[in-house]
N, C-alpha and C positions, 0 to 999 in steps of 0.2 A: 560352640557358644551355648551358654545356658539361656533359658527363656527370659530371665530378668535382663540380661545385657541386650538381648534381641529386642525386647520391648523398649528399652531405653534408647537404642539406636533408632528404632522406628519413630519414637516420639520426638527425638532430636531432629530427625530428617523432616518430619511433618512441620515442626516449628520453623525450621530454616526455610523450607519452601513456602510456607504461608506468609512469613514476614517478607520474603523476597517478592512475592506476588503483590502484597499490599504496597510495598515500597515502589514497585514499578507502576502500579496504578496511580499512586499519588503524584508521581513525577512524570506523568505521560506528556506534559507540556501543552495539553489542550486547554484552551480558554473558551469561555462562552461569549458569543457576540450576538447582539440583537441583529435582526435582519437589516435594519437601517444602517447600523455600523458597518456591516459587511458590504452593503451596497455602496456606501460612501468610500470605503477602502478600495473597492474594485474600481470606482470611478477615478479616484486619485491615481491609482496604479496605471490605468489606461491613459490618463492625461500625461503622466510622466513618460510613459512609453512613446506616446505620440510626439511629444516635444523632443525627445531624444532622437527619434527617427528623422526629424527635420533638421537636426544639427549637422554642420559640416565636420569634416575630420579635424580641422583646426579647433573648432569650438568644443568638440569632444575632448581633445587633448587638454585644452585650457580648463574645462570643467573637471577633468580628472586630476589635474595639478592642484586646482583649488580644493577639491575634496581631500587630496592627500595632505595639503597644508592644514586643513581643518582637523583631520584625524591626528596629525602630529601634535598640534596644539592641544588637542583634547587629551592625548596620552601624557603630555607634560604636566597638564593641570586639569584632571578630570572634572573637578567641581567648579572651576572657574573662580574660585574664591580668592586666588592670589593675583587677580588682574590689578594692574596699577591704576589708581584713581587719577582722574584728571586734576590739573592744578586747581580748578574751581572746587572740586569735591574735597581736595586736601585742605583748602582754605576753610571751607565750611565745617569740616570735621574739627579742625583746630579751634575754630570759633566756638563750636558746641562744647568741646572739652574745657575751654577756658571759662565759659559760662557756667558749666556744671561745677567746676572747681570753685569758682567765686561764690556760687549759691551754697555750696556745701560748707564753705568756711564760715558762713554766718549762722549755720544751724547749731542748735544746742545738742547735747548728747542724746537726749530723748528723741529729738527730731531725726537725728542720724540713725538711731536704732529703729525707729518706725519706718524710715525710708528703706533701710536695709531689709526689714521684714517684708515690706511691700514688694521690693525687688525680688526677693527669694520666692514669694508666693507667685509672682508673675512667671518666674522661671519654671517653677514646678508645674504650673498650668500649661505652659507652652510645651514642656517635655511630655506631659500626659497626652496632649493633643497630637504631638508628633508620633508618639508610640501607638496611638489608636488607629 
């Protein structure tokens, strides 16, 4: 090997090792907690452990089955957005849509444009807040 290729090989190796080390450091998974948060978490964990130790075998099985059902429901619909509304909620949504349609039918073109711009502005603001 000539000197140039040896230098290139060393430079590439150093770059690869350096980027791997920084990647590992960024993804170490450690989060910072305040002492109060840590204390509260420990208390919650201790309380849960204590309540579980007081459970009978049947209660533990029932709790396990309930947890399994919850996990399965979450897997089917992780965000819970597709939950069926109650009949009262459905009626309320229909009423709101009918009211919006009726009020929009009485608007002029200029009013519709202004309402559309306002709605777009609100959407952009909410998107910015969600992204922050």
